[in-house]
C-alpha positions as CSV (number, residue, x, y, z in Angstrom):
1,M,-8.0,-3.7,22.9
2,T,-7.5,-7.4,22.3
3,G,-7.3,-9.6,25.5
4,P,-4.5,-12.1,26.0
5,K,-6.7,-15.1,25.3
6,D,-7.6,-13.7,21.9
7,Q,-4.0,-13.0,20.9
8,K,-2.8,-16.4,19.9
9,P,-5.3,-17.2,17.2
10,L,-5.1,-13.7,15.8
11,L,-1.3,-13.9,15.8
12,E,-1.3,-17.3,14.1
13,M,-3.6,-15.9,11.4
14,L,-1.1,-13.1,10.8
15,V,1.8,-15.5,10.7
16,R,0.0,-17.7,8.1
17,G,0.0,-14.7,5.8
18,L,3.8,-14.4,5.7
19,S,4.3,-16.3,2.5
20,E,1.5,-14.3,0.7
21,R,3.2,-11.0,1.8
22,A,6.6,-12.3,0.7
23,A,5.2,-13.1,-2.7
24,A,3.7,-9.6,-2.9
25,A,7.1,-8.2,-2.1
26,E,8.7,-10.3,-4.9
27,A,6.1,-8.9,-7.3
28,L,7.5,-5.5,-6.5
29,R,11.1,-6.7,-7.2
30,E,11.9,-4.1,-9.8
31,Q,10.6,-1.2,-7.7
32,L,12.4,-2.5,-4.6
33,L,15.7,-2.8,-6.5
34,A,15.3,0.5,-8.2
35,N,14.8,2.2,-4.8
36,L,17.9,0.3,-3.5
37,V,20.1,1.6,-6.3
38,L,18.6,5.1,-6.0
39,V,19.4,5.6,-2.3
40,G,22.5,3.4,-2.3
41,E,24.3,5.3,-5.0
42,I,23.8,8.7,-3.2
43,P,26.6,9.4,-0.8
44,A,25.3,10.2,2.7
45,P,28.1,10.7,5.1
46,T,27.0,11.7,8.6
47,F,25.9,15.4,8.7
48,N,25.6,15.4,4.8
49,E,22.6,13.2,4.2
50,A,20.3,15.7,2.5
51,A,20.5,14.4,-1.0
52,R,19.7,10.8,0.0
53,V,16.9,12.0,2.4
54,D,15.4,14.1,-0.4
55,A,15.3,11.1,-2.7
56,L,13.4,9.2,-0.1
57,L,11.0,12.1,0.5
58,L,10.2,12.1,-3.3
59,R,9.4,8.4,-3.2
60,W,7.2,8.8,-0.2
61,S,5.4,11.8,-1.8
62,E,4.8,9.8,-4.9
63,S,3.3,7.0,-2.7
64,G,0.8,9.4,-1.1
65,L,2.4,10.0,2.2
66,L,1.6,13.4,3.8
67,N,3.8,16.1,5.3
68,C,6.9,14.8,3.6
69,A,9.8,17.1,4.6
70,R,13.2,17.4,6.1
71,D,13.3,18.8,9.6
72,A,15.9,21.1,11.2
73,M,18.2,18.2,11.9
74,G,18.0,16.8,8.4
75,N,15.6,13.9,9.2
76,G,13.2,12.8,6.4
77,V,9.7,12.4,7.8
78,G,6.5,11.3,6.1
79,V,3.1,10.1,7.4
80,L,0.8,7.5,6.0
81,P,-2.5,8.3,7.7
82,G,-4.4,5.5,9.4
83,V,-8.1,4.8,8.9
84,E,-8.8,5.8,12.5
85,G,-5.6,7.7,13.3
86,R,-6.0,7.5,17.1
87,R,-2.6,5.8,17.4
88,S,0.8,6.3,15.7
89,I,3.6,3.8,15.0
90,L,7.1,5.0,14.1
91,L,9.0,3.1,11.4
92,A,12.6,4.3,11.6
93,S,15.9,3.7,9.8
94,H,19.1,5.7,9.7
95,A,19.9,7.5,6.4
96,D,23.6,8.3,7.0
97,T,26.7,6.1,6.4
98,A,30.4,6.2,7.4
99,F,31.5,6.7,3.7
100,D,31.8,10.0,1.9
101,D,31.8,10.9,-1.9
102,T,35.5,9.9,-2.3
103,V,34.3,6.3,-2.2
104,D,32.7,4.8,-5.3
105,H,29.0,4.3,-4.5
106,A,28.1,2.3,-7.7
107,I,25.7,-0.5,-6.9
108,S,26.2,-3.9,-8.7
109,L,23.1,-6.0,-9.3
110,Q,23.4,-9.7,-9.7
111,P,20.5,-12.2,-10.1
112,D,20.5,-13.1,-6.4
113,S,22.5,-10.3,-4.7
114,V,23.3,-6.7,-4.5
115,T,26.9,-5.4,-3.8
116,G,28.0,-1.8,-3.0
117,V,29.0,0.6,-0.3
118,G,26.7,0.2,2.8
119,V,24.2,-2.1,1.0
120,A,23.9,-4.5,3.9
121,E,24.7,-1.9,6.5
122,N,21.5,0.1,5.6
123,A,20.7,0.8,2.0
124,T,18.5,-2.3,1.9
125,A,16.5,-0.9,4.9
126,L,16.0,2.5,3.2
127,A,14.9,0.7,0.0
128,A,12.4,-1.3,2.1
129,I,10.8,1.8,3.8
130,A,10.7,3.5,0.4
131,T,8.9,0.5,-1.1
132,L,6.6,-0.3,1.9
133,P,3.8,2.1,1.0
134,A,3.5,0.4,-2.4
135,L,3.6,-3.0,-0.8
136,L,0.8,-2.1,1.6
137,E,-1.3,-0.9,-1.3
138,H,-0.5,-4.0,-3.3
139,L,-1.7,-6.1,-0.4
140,G,-4.8,-4.0,0.1
141,I,-3.8,-3.2,3.7
142,R,-4.9,0.0,5.4
143,L,-3.7,0.3,8.9
144,K,-6.0,1.9,11.6
145,S,-2.9,3.6,13.1
146,N,-0.9,6.4,11.5
147,L,2.4,5.1,10.2
148,V,5.2,7.6,10.7
149,F,8.2,7.1,8.4
150,L,11.6,8.4,9.6
151,A,14.8,8.4,7.7
152,A,17.1,9.6,10.5
153,G,20.1,11.8,9.9
154,R,23.1,12.2,12.1
155,S,22.9,8.7,13.5
156,V,26.2,6.9,13.1
157,G,29.7,7.8,14.3
158,R,29.9,11.3,15.6
159,G,26.2,11.8,14.8
160,N,25.4,10.1,18.1
161,L,21.7,9.6,17.2
162,E,21.2,13.4,17.0
163,G,18.6,13.1,14.3
164,V,16.3,10.7,15.9
165,R,16.7,12.3,19.3
166,H,15.8,15.7,17.8
167,F,12.7,14.2,16.1
168,L,11.5,12.5,19.3
169,A,12.0,15.6,21.3
170,N,10.2,17.9,18.9
171,T,7.5,15.9,17.2
172,S,3.9,16.8,18.0
173,I,2.8,13.2,17.0
174,P,2.2,11.0,20.1
175,L,4.0,7.8,19.3
176,H,2.7,4.6,20.8
177,M,5.2,2.1,19.5
178,G,8.3,1.9,17.3
179,L,9.9,-0.5,14.8
180,C,13.5,0.2,13.8
181,I,14.8,-1.4,10.6
182,E,18.4,-2.5,9.8
183,G,19.6,-4.1,6.6
184,T,21.1,-7.3,8.2
185,P,20.8,-9.9,9.5
186,L,17.4,-11.4,8.9
187,G,16.4,-13.1,12.2
188,R,17.8,-10.3,14.3
189,L,15.6,-9.1,17.2
190,S,16.7,-6.3,19.6
191,Y,14.6,-5.0,22.4
192,Q,17.2,-3.5,24.7
193,S,20.1,-1.0,24.4
194,I,23.5,-1.8,25.7
195,G,25.9,0.6,27.5
196,M,28.3,2.1,25.1
197,R,31.1,4.7,24.7
198,R,32.5,5.5,21.3
199,G,35.5,7.7,20.7
200,E,39.0,8.3,19.3
201,I,42.5,8.5,20.7
202,H,44.6,11.0,18.9
203,C,48.4,11.0,18.9
204,R,50.5,13.9,17.7
205,V,54.3,14.1,17.8
206,P,55.2,17.8,18.3
207,A,57.6,19.6,16.0
208,E,60.0,20.2,19.0
209,Y,59.9,16.5,20.0
210,D,62.9,15.3,21.9
211,W,64.0,12.2,20.1
212,T,66.8,11.6,22.6
213,R,64.5,11.0,25.6
214,F,63.9,7.6,27.0
215,G,60.8,6.0,25.4
216,A,60.8,8.4,22.4
217,S,59.0,7.0,19.4
218,G,56.8,8.0,16.5
219,A,53.0,8.0,16.5
220,V,52.7,4.4,15.3
221,L,54.7,2.9,18.2
222,T,53.1,5.3,20.7
223,I,49.6,4.2,19.7
224,N,50.8,0.6,19.8
225,Q,51.8,1.1,23.4
226,V,48.2,2.4,24.1
227,I,46.8,-0.7,22.3
228,S,49.0,-3.1,24.3
229,R,47.8,-1.6,27.6
230,I,44.1,-1.6,26.5
231,A,44.5,-5.3,25.5
232,A,45.6,-6.0,29.1
233,I,42.4,-4.6,30.6
234,P,40.7,-7.5,32.3
235,L,37.0,-7.9,31.3
236,P,34.6,-9.9,33.5
237,R,32.3,-12.6,32.1
238,R,29.4,-11.0,34.0
239,P,28.3,-8.4,33.4
240,A,29.4,-8.9,29.8
241,A,31.7,-6.3,28.3
242,S,33.8,-5.9,25.1
243,I,36.3,-3.4,23.7
244,V,36.2,-3.0,20.0
245,L,39.2,-1.3,18.3
246,G,37.6,-0.4,15.0
247,S,40.3,1.4,13.0
248,L,43.8,2.9,13.0
249,E,45.2,5.6,10.8
250,A,48.8,6.8,10.9
251,G,51.4,8.3,8.6
252,H,51.5,8.8,4.9
253,T,54.6,7.1,3.4
254,Y,57.2,4.4,3.9
255,D,60.3,6.4,4.7
256,H,59.1,9.0,7.2
257,V,58.2,8.4,10.9
258,A,54.5,8.9,11.4
259,M,53.9,12.1,13.3
260,Q,50.1,11.7,13.8
261,A,47.8,8.7,14.4
262,V,44.2,8.2,15.4
263,M,42.6,5.1,16.8
264,R,38.8,4.6,16.8
265,F,37.1,2.4,19.4
266,E,33.9,1.4,21.1
267,L,33.3,0.2,24.6
268,L,30.2,-2.0,25.2
269,S,28.8,-3.5,28.4
270,E,25.5,-4.5,30.0
271,S,26.6,-2.4,33.0
272,P,26.8,1.4,32.9
273,D,29.2,1.3,35.8
274,L,31.5,-1.0,34.0
275,V,31.5,1.2,30.9
276,Q,32.4,4.2,33.0
277,Q,35.1,2.2,34.7
278,I,36.7,1.1,31.5
279,S,36.4,4.7,30.1
280,A,38.4,5.8,33.2
281,Q,41.0,3.2,32.5
282,F,41.3,4.5,28.9
283,A,41.9,8.0,30.3
284,D,44.6,6.7,32.7
285,I,46.4,4.8,29.9
286,V,46.3,7.8,27.6
287,A,47.7,10.1,30.3
288,E,50.5,7.7,31.3
289,V,51.6,6.8,27.7
290,G,51.6,10.5,26.8
291,A,53.7,11.4,29.9
292,Q,56.2,8.6,29.2
293,S,56.6,9.2,25.4
294,G,56.4,13.0,25.3
295,A,53.8,12.8,22.5
296,H,50.5,14.6,22.7
297,L,47.7,12.1,23.4
298,D,44.0,13.0,23.6
299,L,41.0,10.9,24.4
300,D,37.8,12.1,22.7
301,I,34.6,10.2,23.7
302,F,31.8,11.7,21.6
303,A,29.0,9.2,21.7
304,Q,27.3,7.2,24.5
305,R,24.3,5.0,25.2
306,E,22.8,3.8,28.4
307,P,21.4,0.3,29.0
308,G,17.7,-0.1,29.0
309,G,14.7,-1.4,27.1
310,I,11.5,-3.4,27.5
311,P,11.6,-6.8,29.1
312,I,11.6,-10.1,27.2
313,G,8.1,-10.8,28.5
314,H,6.7,-7.6,26.9
315,P,3.9,-8.5,24.3
316,L,5.9,-6.6,21.6
317,V,8.9,-8.8,22.2
318,R,6.8,-12.0,22.4
319,V,5.0,-11.2,19.2
320,G,8.3,-10.2,17.5
321,R,10.0,-13.4,18.5
322,H,7.1,-15.5,17.3
323,I,7.1,-13.8,13.9
324,V,10.8,-14.0,13.5
325,E,10.9,-17.6,14.4
326,S,8.1,-18.3,11.9
327,L,10.4,-17.0,9.1
328,G,12.5,-20.2,9.3
329,V,15.7,-18.4,10.1
330,P,17.8,-18.5,13.3
331,L,16.6,-16.1,15.9
332,R,19.4,-13.7,16.9
333,I,18.6,-11.7,20.1
334,A,21.2,-9.0,20.7
335,P,21.2,-5.5,22.2
336,D,21.3,-2.5,19.9
337,T,23.0,0.9,19.9
338,G,21.1,2.4,17.0
339,E,17.9,4.3,16.7
340,L,16.3,1.8,19.2
341,A,18.3,3.4,22.0
342,A,16.7,6.8,21.4
343,L,13.2,5.3,21.6
344,I,14.2,3.4,24.8
345,D,15.3,6.7,26.3
346,R,11.9,8.1,25.6
347,K,10.1,5.1,27.1
348,I,8.5,4.2,23.7
349,P,8.0,0.4,23.4
350,A,10.1,-0.6,20.4
351,I,12.1,-3.3,18.8
352,S,14.7,-3.5,16.0
353,I,14.9,-6.1,13.3
354,G,17.0,-7.1,10.2
355,L,15.8,-7.6,6.7
356,T,18.0,-9.9,4.8
357,T,21.2,-12.0,4.8
358,G,24.6,-10.7,3.7
359,G,27.6,-8.8,5.1
360,S,30.8,-7.1,4.4
361,V,32.8,-8.1,1.3
362,D,35.6,-5.7,2.3
363,D,36.1,-2.5,4.2
364,E,34.0,-0.5,1.8
365,H,31.6,-2.9,0.2
366,D,28.7,-5.0,1.4
367,Q,26.6,-7.7,-0.2
368,A,22.9,-8.3,0.4
369,Q,20.9,-11.3,-0.8
370,I,17.7,-10.4,-2.7
371,R,15.4,-13.3,-2.0
372,P,15.5,-13.1,1.8
373,L,14.7,-9.5,1.5
374,Y,11.1,-10.4,0.4
375,L,10.7,-12.4,3.6
376,G,12.2,-9.4,5.5
377,L,9.6,-7.1,4.1
378,A,6.8,-9.6,4.8
379,Q,8.1,-9.6,8.4
380,V,7.8,-5.8,8.6
381,V,4.2,-5.9,7.3
382,T,3.3,-8.7,9.7
383,L,4.8,-6.8,12.7
384,L,2.9,-3.6,11.7
385,L,-0.3,-5.5,11.5
386,A,0.2,-7.0,14.9
387,M,1.1,-3.6,16.4
388,D,-1.9,-2.0,14.7
389,G,-4.2,-4.8,16.0
390,G,-3.3,-4.3,19.6
391,L,-1.5,-7.6,19.9
392,C,1.7,-5.9,21.2
393,D,0.0,-3.8,23.8
394,E,0.6,-4.3,27.5
395,V,-2.7,-5.3,29.1
């Protein structure tokens, strides 16, 4: 294992190779974009990711990965054997999205960008892990450690990280470290999970509803009462907390009172006690508005995360920060609620990073920039080399 005094020159040597690795990624532009279109145009709503996962498995098999298969939870798994194979590094990204096949998944390629459903949200990350074996071969890199590729199913929304949790609970491979990949933003670095509750509030006006009672209203106005009371919940500065009201669906037409509505939300906080406290306030609000309005209101919390992670002084975080800062982009340290949270629960040292710049064009389409993606891939290779070389190990 490399001692702390030896780390700095070795790390600087790795960082100096970032531009060479980015150039190598650019040389594989056609393959990278072909993989992006391949996976991005296959619908992969949560619990129905099989077709997209199978496309990735085919790419990995063609690249020489071993044991490429879907497991019982629909995860895609493949292994790139290391020269020594005494250690194993997990490279993970989620395969599912929030969009089903009723949404047009056509990918539009421009000279400098890619636009389509979920492109920035994660198709770029899946394209990167599909292309990575070819990039390592192009660079002549053979890691000492086994590299375990995971395209996790059942991650987002109601999936609640079921895929990655199942894999970690059942794999026979002892994992020493993990790297989680997201599409955007380049410069992102996460090493901790934040407390989270994700759920829905359902409102249904019964057929026998008494429209003459005080406070009677349709589903829209009833949900609006809930939203108004949620907005009045005081949130402290420390520990930090936020309430995200993600979407609202109600009714079908202009001239009929909406009889059903659903609101989707997420509660986030550094404190597990505060998340629990706000969840209890949500329950009280739902019960009170339901009693006053006579509508049926149900609170359904179906996903949660607990705070945790490695400290900022951990060698993996220090190395990750140095590599990200060397990219020449702003460093964005933020907690994560994705696959990283599952690794944290298993006490596996891990970080999560982004690959490129871009973001939402509208509710269904993202745009990702192509040129920063080369640097994002170079970042991945450099981090893997540092992990493989022992630079991220606790002494």
